[in-house]
C-alpha positions in Angstrom: 147.9 88.1 65.0 147.0 91.9 65.6 146.4 93.3 68.9 143.8 96.0 69.9 143.2 98.4 72.5 139.7 99.6 73.4 138.7 102.2 75.8 136.0 102.4 78.5 132.9 100.0 77.2 131.1 100.2 80.4 128.4 97.9 79.5 127.5 99.1 75.8 127.9 95.6 74.5 126.3 96.6 71.1 129.1 99.6 70.1 131.6 96.9 71.3 130.3 94.4 68.7 130.3 96.8 66.0 133.9 98.3 66.5 134.9 94.6 66.8 133.2 94.0 63.4 134.8 97.3 62.0 138.4 95.8 63.2 137.9 92.3 61.9 138.8 91.0 64.8 139.5 87.1 64.8 139.4 85.9 68.3 141.2 82.7 67.2 144.2 84.7 66.5 143.9 88.8 67.4 144.0 89.8 71.5 141.9 92.7 72.6 143.1 95.0 75.5 140.4 96.4 77.7 141.5 99.3 79.6 138.9 98.5 82.4 135.3 99.9 83.2 133.7 96.7 81.1 130.6 97.5 83.6 128.3 99.6 84.7 126.3 102.9 83.6 125.4 101.3 80.5 122.9 98.7 79.4 124.6 95.2 78.8 127.1 94.9 81.8 126.9 91.1 81.6 127.1 90.9 78.0 130.4 93.1 78.1 131.7 90.2 80.9 130.6 87.3 79.0 132.5 88.4 75.7 135.3 89.5 77.6 135.8 85.9 79.7 134.7 83.9 76.6 137.8 85.0 75.1 140.1 83.5 77.3 144.0 84.7 76.8 143.2 86.5 73.7 141.3 89.2 76.1 143.7 91.3 78.8 141.4 93.7 80.8 142.9 95.9 83.9 140.6 96.6 86.6 138.5 99.9 86.9 136.2 102.0 89.4 133.4 101.0 87.9 134.3 97.0 88.3 135.7 97.3 91.7 132.8 98.6 92.7 130.5 95.7 91.0 132.9 93.3 93.2 132.1 95.2 96.3 128.3 95.6 95.9 128.4 91.5 95.2 130.0 91.3 98.2 127.7 93.1 100.1 130.4 96.0 101.0 128.8 99.0 99.6 125.3 99.6 98.5 124.7 100.0 94.7 123.9 104.0 93.7 120.8 104.8 91.6 122.3 105.0 88.3 124.4 101.6 88.8 123.2 99.2 86.2 124.2 96.0 87.8 121.2 94.0 88.1 122.2 91.8 85.2 125.2 90.2 86.4 124.5 89.8 89.8 120.9 87.8 88.5 123.0 85.9 86.0 122.8 82.0 86.6 126.8 82.5 85.9 127.1 85.1 88.0 129.7 83.7 90.9 132.1 82.7 87.3 132.0 86.2 86.5 133.1 87.9 89.2 135.8 85.2 90.1 137.1 86.2 86.9 136.8 89.8 87.3 138.5 89.3 90.5 141.5 87.8 88.9 141.9 90.7 86.1 144.8 92.6 86.7 145.6 96.5 87.8 148.4 97.1 85.2 149.5 95.1 82.2 152.6 95.6 81.0 153.8 94.2 77.6 157.6 94.2 77.4 157.4 92.9 73.3 155.1 95.2 72.2 156.5 98.4 74.5 152.9 99.3 76.2 152.0 99.7 79.5 148.0 99.8 80.1 146.2 101.1 83.6 143.0 102.2 83.9 143.3 105.8 85.0 147.2 106.5 85.4 150.2 106.6 87.2 151.2 109.2 90.0 154.4 110.9 89.0 156.4 109.5 91.7 156.1 105.9 90.3 158.3 104.4 87.7 157.6 101.4 86.0 159.0 98.7 88.6 157.2 100.5 91.5 153.6 100.8 89.6 154.2 97.0 89.0 155.1 96.2 92.7 152.0 98.6 93.9 149.4 96.9 91.5 150.2 93.2 92.6 149.8 94.3 96.0 146.2 94.7 95.8 145.9 92.3 93.2 147.2 89.7 95.8 144.3 91.2 98.2 141.4 90.9 95.9 142.5 87.4 95.0 143.3 86.5 99.2 141.0 85.7 102.0 141.0 89.2 103.0 138.8 90.4 99.8 135.6 90.9 101.0 137.1 93.5 104.3 139.2 95.0 101.4 136.7 95.9 99.2 134.8 97.5 102.1 137.5 99.4 102.9 139.0 100.8 99.8 137.1 103.6 99.1 137.9 107.5 100.1 140.3 110.1 99.1 143.0 110.0 101.4 145.5 109.3 101.8 146.2 111.8 98.7 150.2 111.7 98.3 152.4 109.0 97.8 154.8 108.0 100.6 157.0 104.6 100.4 156.3 104.4 103.9 152.2 104.3 103.7 151.4 100.8 104.8 147.8 98.8 105.7 144.5 100.4 104.0 146.4 103.8 103.5 148.8 102.3 101.0 146.4 99.8 99.6 143.9 102.8 99.2 146.0 104.9 97.5 147.1 102.5 95.1 143.4 101.8 93.8 142.9 105.6 94.0 145.9 106.2 91.6 145.4 103.0 89.0 141.5 103.4 88.6 140.4 107.0 89.5 142.9 109.8 89.2 142.7 112.3 86.4 144.1 115.9 87.9 147.4 116.0 90.3 149.1 118.7 92.0 152.3 119.6 91.4 153.8 118.0 94.2 151.9 114.6 93.0 148.7 115.0 95.6 145.9 113.4 93.9 142.8 115.4 93.4 139.3 113.6 92.4 137.2 116.9 92.6 137.3 117.8 89.1 136.0 115.7 86.1 136.3 118.1 83.2 138.8 118.2 80.2 142.5 119.9 80.5 141.8 123.5 81.0 138.6 123.6 83.5 141.0 122.8 86.6 142.2 125.1 89.0 145.6 126.7 88.5 147.3 124.7 91.0 146.5 120.9 89.2 147.8 119.7 86.2 146.8 116.3 84.2 148.3 113.5 85.7 150.6 113.0 82.5 151.7 116.4 82.3 153.1 116.6 86.4 156.9 117.8 86.5 159.6 114.9 86.9 157.0 112.4 86.0 159.1 109.1 86.6 157.2 107.1 84.1 157.5 109.6 81.1 159.7 106.6 79.3 156.7 104.5 78.9 154.1 104.5 76.3 150.8 104.4 78.7 147.5 103.2 77.6 144.3 104.6 80.0 140.8 105.5 79.9 138.6 106.5 82.7 138.2 110.5 81.2 135.5 110.9 79.4 135.7 114.6 79.2 139.7 114.0 78.0 138.3 112.1 75.1 140.6 110.0 72.4 143.9 111.7 73.1 147.2 111.2 72.3 150.9 112.7 72.8 154.1 111.1 73.0 153.9 108.2 75.2 149.8 109.0 76.2 147.2 107.0 74.5 143.8 108.0 76.2 140.7 105.8 75.2 137.7 106.9 76.7 135.8 109.0 74.5 132.5 108.9 76.6 130.7 106.0 74.8 128.2 105.1 77.7 127.2 109.5 77.8 126.1 108.8 73.9 129.5 109.5 72.2 132.0 107.0 70.5 134.0 104.0 71.5 137.3 103.8 70.4 140.5 101.2 69.6 143.8 101.9 68.8 146.4 98.8 67.0 149.2 97.8 69.2 151.6 96.5 67.1 151.2 98.7 64.3 151.0 101.6 66.5 151.0 103.9 63.6 147.9 103.3 62.3 144.9 105.8 62.8 142.6 104.8 65.3 139.0 103.1 64.6 135.8 104.6 66.4 131.9 103.8 66.1 129.3 105.7 67.4 127.3 105.0 70.7 124.2 104.6 68.8 123.6 103.1 65.7 123.3 105.2 62.8 119.9 104.7 61.1 119.7 102.8 57.8 120.6 104.6 54.4 117.0 105.5 53.2 116.3 102.9 50.1 116.7 105.0 46.7 
């Protein structure tokens, strides 16, 4: 059995199929981890969701910000943006089943045997694994409960930006969502920043990539994440960034978790033209 983690797919079904072919992925034996943002901006969100759901227990997908936006749009709590590509999902005959599957995806996945933890965006510096798991479970419980639609209408917004243990209600839930699905940079005091989306080095002098924050309590973990196309495929001790910008015309990337020393695989967003006949 092989375990692979794949970066943000965002509706890029055809590159995902080519990547799985390159991996020789066996859906009867292998396991696929997906870092979130399965949908949106790409042309085939419906096909991506059907593939992931169809893998059953052979797929582990965490929720990304675009996945949550799809749920909010489907619930009528927010209006889709001009560039959103949700229509194929929303008009599909199996829409309700796909949305229910998506709603039950976690925000954080930790495998103690493999020693890897996966989230979509990152972990704020104040959180260790236990607190991160607790916070993710709080949002998951609301998403799967009777207050789901109300929550989907109130989860957006940039405040509060700094974690406090006494945060409560929608302020607490909103911070958790922002940290796990939207964060890239934070200040040295742990306050989240959502205004800057470039690569490290492009940010203001008071900001750091979340994984470079001083006194980060999750330093002992091996963290897999996506969400940051400008960062690209990124690997440092305990840090595995897998969003290589497929939906923006770049590449889709995978790594193997049960043999972590193996080099990464990737495929271009656009299928290469066939070689000319000799």
